C-alpha positions in Angstrom: -4.6 19.7 -29.7 -7.8 19.8 -31.8 -8.0 16.0 -31.7 -7.6 16.0 -28.0 -10.4 18.6 -27.6 -12.7 16.6 -29.8 -12.1 13.3 -28.0 -12.7 15.1 -24.7 -16.0 16.5 -25.9 -17.1 13.1 -27.2 -16.2 11.4 -23.9 -18.2 13.9 -21.9 -21.3 13.3 -24.0 -21.9 9.9 -22.2 -25.5 9.8 -21.1 -26.9 8.6 -17.8 -27.9 5.0 -18.0 -31.1 3.7 -16.5 -30.8 1.6 -13.3 -31.7 -1.6 -15.2 -28.7 -1.0 -17.6 -26.4 -0.4 -14.6 -27.4 -3.8 -13.2 -26.7 -5.4 -16.5 -23.3 -3.8 -16.6 -22.3 -5.1 -13.1 -21.4 -8.6 -14.2 -18.9 -7.6 -16.9 -17.4 -5.2 -14.4 -17.1 -7.9 -11.8 -15.0 -9.9 -14.3 -12.8 -6.8 -14.9 -12.3 -6.2 -11.2 -11.6 -9.8 -10.3 -9.1 -10.0 -13.2 -7.1 -7.1 -11.6 -7.7 -7.8 -7.9 -6.8 -11.5 -7.9 -3.3 -11.2 -9.1 -2.8 -7.9 -7.1 -3.6 -9.9 -4.0 -0.9 -12.4 -4.8 1.6 -9.6 -5.7 1.0 -7.7 -2.5 1.2 -10.9 -0.4 4.5 -12.1 -2.1 6.1 -8.8 -1.4 5.1 -8.9 2.2 6.4 -12.6 2.5 9.9 -11.4 1.5 10.2 -9.8 4.9 8.4 -12.6 6.7 10.8 -15.1 5.2 13.8 -13.0 6.4 12.3 -13.0 10.0 11.8 -16.8 9.8 15.4 -17.5 8.7 16.9 -15.2 11.3 14.6 -16.5 14.0 16.7 -19.8 14.0 19.9 -17.8 15.0 19.7 -16.2 18.4 17.5 -13.8 20.4 19.6 -10.7 19.7 19.5 -11.3 16.0 15.8 -11.9 15.9 14.9 -8.9 18.1 17.2 -6.5 16.2 16.0 -7.8 12.8 12.4 -7.4 13.9 13.0 -3.8 14.9 15.0 -3.1 11.7 12.3 -4.4 9.4 9.6 -2.6 11.3 11.6 0.7 11.0 12.3 0.1 7.4 8.6 -0.2 6.7 7.6 2.8 8.8 10.4 5.2 7.7 11.0 4.0 4.1 8.9 1.5 2.3 5.5 2.9 3.4 6.6 6.4 2.5 7.6 5.4 -1.0 4.6 3.3 -1.6 2.4 6.2 -0.6 4.2 8.5 -3.0 4.0 6.1 -5.8 0.3 5.8 -5.3 -0.1 9.2 -6.9 0.5 7.4 -10.2 -2.9 5.6 -9.8 -4.4 9.0 -10.4 -2.0 10.5 -12.9 -1.2 7.3 -15.0 -4.6 5.7 -14.5 -6.5 8.7 -15.9 -3.9 9.3 -18.7 -4.4 5.7 -19.8 -8.1 6.1 -19.8 -7.7 9.2 -22.0 -5.5 7.2 -24.4 -2.6 9.5 -23.6 -0.2 6.5 -23.6 3.1 8.4 -23.9 2.1 10.6 -21.0 1.8 7.4 -18.9 5.4 6.6 -19.7 6.6 10.1 -18.9 4.7 10.1 -15.5 6.3 6.9 -14.6 9.8 8.2 -15.3 9.1 11.3 -13.3 8.0 9.2 -10.4 11.0 7.0 -10.5 13.3 10.2 -10.6 11.4 11.8 -7.6 11.4 8.6 -5.5 15.1 8.0 -6.1 15.8 11.6 -5.1 13.6 11.2 -2.0 15.4 8.1 -1.0 18.7 9.9 -0.5 17.7 11.6 2.8 15.8 8.5 3.8 19.0 6.4 3.3 20.9 8.9 5.5 18.3 8.4 8.2 18.7 4.6 7.9 22.5 4.7 8.1 22.4 6.7 11.4 19.4 4.8 12.8 21.4 2.8 15.2 22.8 5.9 16.9 19.3 7.5 16.9 17.8 4.4 18.7 20.6 4.7 21.4 19.9 8.4 21.9 16.2 7.7 22.5 17.0 5.2 25.2 16.8 1.9 23.3 19.1 -1.1 24.3 22.6 -0.3 22.9 23.2 -4.0 21.6 19.9 -4.2 19.9 20.3 -0.7 18.5 23.7 -1.4 17.1 22.5 -4.6 15.3 19.3 -3.0 14.0 21.3 0.0 12.7 23.7 -2.3 11.0 20.8 -4.3 9.4 19.2 -1.1 8.2 22.5 0.3 6.7 22.9 -2.9 4.7 19.3 -2.7 3.6 19.8 0.7 2.1 20.3 -0.6 -1.5 16.9 -2.1 -1.2 15.4 1.2 -0.4 16.5 2.5 -3.8 15.2 -0.6 -5.4 11.8 0.0 -3.8 11.9 3.5 -5.3 12.0 2.1 -8.7 9.7 -1.0 -8.0 6.7 0.9 -6.8 6.3 3.1 -9.9 6.8 0.2 -12.1 4.0 -1.7 -10.3 1.6 1.2 -10.8 2.7 1.4 -14.5 1.6 -2.1 -15.0 -1.4 -1.9 -12.6 -3.1 1.1 -14.4 -2.9 -0.8 -17.7 -4.4 -4.0 -16.1 -1.2 -5.8 -17.0 -1.3 -7.9 -13.8 0.1 -11.2 -15.1 3.7 -9.9 -15.7 3.6 -8.5 -12.1 2.3 -11.9 -10.8 5.0 -13.9 -12.6 7.7 -11.5 -11.5 6.8 -11.5 -7.8 6.2 -15.2 -7.8 9.6 -16.0 -9.4 11.3 -13.4 -7.0 9.8 -15.1 -4.0 10.9 -18.5 -5.1 14.5 -17.3 -5.5 14.3 -15.4 -2.2 13.7 -18.5 -0.1 16.9 -20.5 -0.9 18.9 -17.2 -1.3 18.0 -16.0 2.2 18.6 -19.4 3.8 22.0 -19.6 2.1 23.1 -16.2 3.1 22.0 -16.5 6.6 23.1 -20.1 7.4 25.8 -20.9 4.9 27.9 -17.7 5.4 29.3 -15.7 8.3 26.9 -12.9 7.6 24.2 -14.1 10.1 21.1 -11.8 10.2 22.9 -9.3 7.8 22.6 -12.0 5.1 18.8 -11.5 5.4 19.3 -7.8 4.7 21.4 -8.6 1.6 18.9 -11.2 0.4 16.1 -8.7 0.6 18.0 -6.2 -1.3 18.8 -8.7 -4.1 15.2 -9.9 -4.3 13.9 -6.3 -4.6 16.2 -5.5 -7.4 15.5 -8.9 -9.1 11.8 -7.9 -9.1 12.7 -4.5 -10.6 14.8 -6.3 -13.3 12.1 -8.7 -14.3 9.6 -5.9 -14.7 12.0 -3.6 -16.4 13.1 -6.2 -18.9 9.4 -7.0 -19.7 8.6 -3.4 -20.2 11.6 -2.9 -22.6 11.0 -5.9 -24.9 7.3 -6.7 -24.6 5.0 -5.5 -27.5 2.2 -4.8 -25.0 4.2 -2.0 -23.5 5.2 -0.5 -26.8 2.7 2.3 -26.7 3.4 3.4 -23.1 7.1 3.0 -22.5 9.2 6.1 -22.9 12.9 6.8 -22.6 13.9 9.0 -19.9 14.0 12.6 -21.4 13.9 16.1 -20.0 10.2 16.0 -20.3 10.2 13.9 -17.1 11.6 16.9 -15.1 8.6 19.1 -16.2 6.2 17.0 -14.2 8.1 17.0 -10.9 5.9 19.6 -9.2 2.7 18.1 -10.4 3.8 14.6 -9.2 4.7 15.9 -5.7 1.3 17.7 -5.6 -0.3 14.3 -5.6 2.4 12.3 -4.1 2.9 14.1 -0.8 -0.8 14.0 0.2 -0.9 10.4 -1.0 2.0 9.5 1.2 0.5 11.3 4.2 -2.8 9.6 3.7 -1.2 6.1 3.7 1.5 6.8 6.4 -0.9 8.3 8.9 -3.0 5.2 8.9 0.0 2.8 9.0 1.8 4.7 11.7 -1.3 4.7 14.0 -1.0 0.9 14.3 2.7 1.2 15.1 1.8 3.5 17.9 -0.3 0.7 19.4 2.8 -1.5 19.8 4.6 1.4 21.4 1.8 2.1 23.8 1.5 -1.6 24.7 5.1 -1.4 26.1 3.7 1.0 28.7 1.1 -1.5 30.0 1.4 -3.9 32.8 3.1 -7.2 31.6 4.3 -5.4 28.4 5.9 -8.6 27.0 2.4 -10.3 26.9 0.6 -7.2 25.6 3.2 -6.5 22.9 3.3 -10.2 21.8 -0.5 -10.4 21.4 -0.8 -7.1 19.6 1.9 -8.1 17.2 0.0 -11.4 16.5 -3.1 -9.4 15.8 -1.4 -6.9 13.6 0.4 -9.5 11.6 -2.9 -11.3 11.1 -4.7 -8.3 9.8 -1.7 -7.2 7.8 -1.6 -10.5 5.9 -5.4 -10.5 5.4 -5.3 -6.9 4.2 -3.7 -8.1 0.9 -7.2 -9.1 -0.2 -8.9 -5.6 0.3 -5.6 -4.1 -0.9 -6.1 -6.0 -4.2 -9.7 -4.8 -4.5 -8.6 -1.3 -3.7 -6.0 -1.5 -6.6 -8.7 -2.7 -8.9 -11.2 0.0 -8.1 -8.5 2.6 -8.3 -7.5 1.4 -11.8 -11.1 1.1 -13.1 -12.2 4.4 -11.7 -9.1 6.4 -12.9 -9.4 4.7 -16.4 -13.1 5.6 -16.8 -12.7 9.2 -15.5 -9.9 9.7 -17.9 -11.9 8.3 -20.7 -14.7 10.7 -19.9 -17.0 8.0 -18.8 -18.5 9.0 -15.4 -21.1 6.2 -15.6 -18.4 3.6 -15.9 -16.6 5.0 -12.9 -19.9 4.9 -10.9 -20.4 1.2 -11.9 -17.0 0.3 -10.9 -17.6 1.8 -7.4 -20.9 -0.2 -7.0 -19.2 -3.4 -8.1 -16.3 -3.1 -5.8 -18.2 -2.1 -2.8 -20.5 -5.1 -3.3 -17.5 -7.4 -3.7 -15.8 -5.8 -0.7 -18.8 -6.4 1.7 -19.0 -10.1 0.6 -15.2 -10.5 1.0 -15.1 -8.8 4.4 -17.9 -10.9 5.8 -16.4 -14.2 4.5 -12.9 -13.4 5.9 -14.1 -12.1 9.3 -16.5 -15.1 9.6 -13.6 -17.5 8.8 -11.3 -15.8 11.3 -14.0 -15.9 14.0 -14.6 -19.6 13.4 -10.9 -20.4 13.9 -10.4 -17.9 16.8 -9.3 -20.6 19.2 -6.5 -22.0 17.0 -5.1 -19.2 14.8 -3.0 -17.9 17.8 -1.0 -21.1 17.6 0.3 -20.1 14.2 2.5 -17.5 15.9 3.1 -18.8 19.4 3.0 -21.9 21.6 2.6 -20.0 24.8 -0.8 -20.8 26.3 -1.1 -17.4 27.8 -0.6 -15.7 24.5 -2.9 -18.0 22.6 -5.7 -17.5 25.2 -5.3 -13.7 25.0 -5.4 -13.8 21.2 -8.6 -15.9 21.4 -10.2 -13.3 23.6 -9.1 -10.5 21.2 -10.3 -12.4 18.1 -13.8 -10.8 17.9 -12.2 -7.4 17.9 -9.8 -8.5 15.2 -12.7 -9.9 13.1 -14.3 -6.4 13.3 -11.0 -4.9 12.1 -11.0 -7.3 9.2 -14.3 -6.2 8.1 -13.5 -2.4 8.5 -10.2 -2.9 6.7 -12.1 -4.4 3.7 -14.2 -1.3 3.5 -11.2 1.0 4.0 -9.3 -0.8 1.2 -12.1 0.0 -1.2 -12.7 3.6 -0.2 -8.9 4.3 -0.3 -8.8 2.9 -3.8 -11.6 5.1 -4.9 -9.9 8.1 -3.4 -6.6 7.3 -5.3 -8.5 6.8 -8.5 -10.2 10.1 -8.3 -7.2 12.1 -7.0 -8.7 12.8 -3.5 -5.5 12.1 -1.6 -5.5 15.5 0.0 -9.0 14.8 1.4 -7.9 11.4 2.6 -5.0 12.8 4.4 -7.2 15.3 6.4 -9.6 12.5 7.1 -6.9 10.1 8.4 -5.3 12.8 10.4 -8.6 13.6 12.2 -9.9 10.1 12.5 -6.7 8.5 13.9 -4.7 11.3 15.7 -7.6 13.5 17.0 -9.9 10.6 17.9 -8.5 7.1 17.5 -5.1 7.3 19.3 -6.3 9.5 22.1 -9.3 7.2 22.6 -7.0 4.1 22.6 -4.8 5.7 25.3 -7.8 6.6 27.5 -9.4 3.2 27.2 -6.1 1.3 27.8 -4.7 3.4 30.8 -7.3 5.4 32.8 -10.1 2.9 32.1 -7.6 -0.1 32.5 -8.9 -2.0 29.4 -5.2 -2.6 28.5 -4.8 -4.2 25.0 -8.5 -4.3 24.4 -8.7 -0.6 25.0 -5.8 0.1 22.5 -7.5 -2.0 19.8 -11.0 -0.6 20.4 -9.7 3.0 20.3 -7.8 2.5 17.0 -10.8 0.8 15.4 -13.0 3.7 16.6 -10.7 5.8 14.4 -11.1 3.5 11.5 -14.9 3.5 11.8 -14.9 7.3 11.6 -12.6 7.2 8.6 -15.0 4.9 6.9 -18.0 7.1 7.7 -16.2 10.2 6.3 -14.9 8.5 3.2 -18.3 7.0 2.5 -19.8 10.5 2.7 -17.3 11.9 0.3 -17.9 9.0 -2.1 -21.7 9.2 -1.8 -21.7 12.9 -2.6 -19.4 12.7 -5.6 -20.5 14.2 -8.8 -19.0 11.8 -11.2 -19.6 13.9 -14.3 -17.7 16.7 -12.6 -14.9 14.3 -11.8 -14.6 13.1 -15.4 -14.6 16.8 -16.6 -11.9 17.6 -14.1 -9.7 14.6 -15.0 -9.8 15.2 -18.7 -9.3 18.9 -18.4 -6.1 18.4 -16.2 -4.8 15.8 -18.7 -5.1 17.8 -21.9 -4.3 21.2 -20.4 -1.1 19.8 -18.8 -0.2 18.1 -22.1 -0.6 21.4 -23.9 1.6 23.2 -21.3 4.4 20.6 -21.6 4.3 20.9 -25.4 4.7 24.6 -25.1 7.7 24.3 -22.7 9.5 21.8 -25.0 8.9 23.9 -28.1 
């Protein structure tokens, strides 16, 4: 413990650098950030494409299969995958700071704890999925669609448990900047998924259920690739740990970060799902829902870029705080915010330039395409705001501010954004425009509040807090095990 105290004191003696040195440090930081962000964009996009490919394969069957599969995949994301992803994001704080503090074994223990907790949490979620068909009927959904969607979700349940293992493994690699193994694993999985899904959907009697089985197999394949690499690669030798009783000692601490983290991410994601539900109450709901679905799919796909930058800044900030280097964390924030503004301007400008044609990517209906074209300026604003949100959310995860983010998201979206969307869409009769403007008003407020929190941050205090937590908790675990 004496060595730990000494290293903590040395780390906290980092002196403030002049502004000129900060500018000189930006370019190396840009390289570090891009090295993490680039592959993470591809990893995020490849995981999202697994579901998109399932939809594409099922889309060639019949209308019932397509509609039920679309509902099932949407529900699986809202009630399962997003929740587990949010909980696993706690490791960006815990593992990221532990790695920066060179507490390598602690990183492995935290990962094991997260896998155990997420697998346990998946049990009640799987029960919900199994009975989802009956639940949909009870709330008034079409019985035929509800039955097929429920059957799809029940068959997708093994994939839920695979996701519970996959998300902690991704964070395990991410916080160590080991992005190439993740890139290769997700790329190979995607390449296998395409013919596998096609064969199970078209070459068997499974129909759309074949897509559920293909998705489960692909998720577990990705888990297997990452697990095998962790087991046998020398680069993971310092951080991999066998599952021992030490993992149970960190359950409460993990949930202390995981629950706010899940709430923060889910509150934001669920607000957009509410848009689709509200669109069904508008005049001509088929048109409104189709256009909003096109717009949401567009920004979800594009969001893989700011999500990659968010992962990069989370990794860099948590590593530097754990290392007791507040100036390094500050430089990482400056760097990512600069890159984010450039990236957001480029993507939103490109989308605006193609506003009259990108609607054809999703639909051949002239009415839908024209509506999407009119919505395009608002979607471009969303792309810019999403870029900033991705960066600020990553900073929050790196620092361990998930509880603050949860409160901000609750207020921004559910006290302002969703009510404003309903008022603009219905009493003011702006329809889909009103829904989109309202929810983006919530996103704007979220950005303002997160920027205030980030701008007022005392990075020296954050570094002290991070290292104090790491070494105090290490000492407590040691006492318990003795």
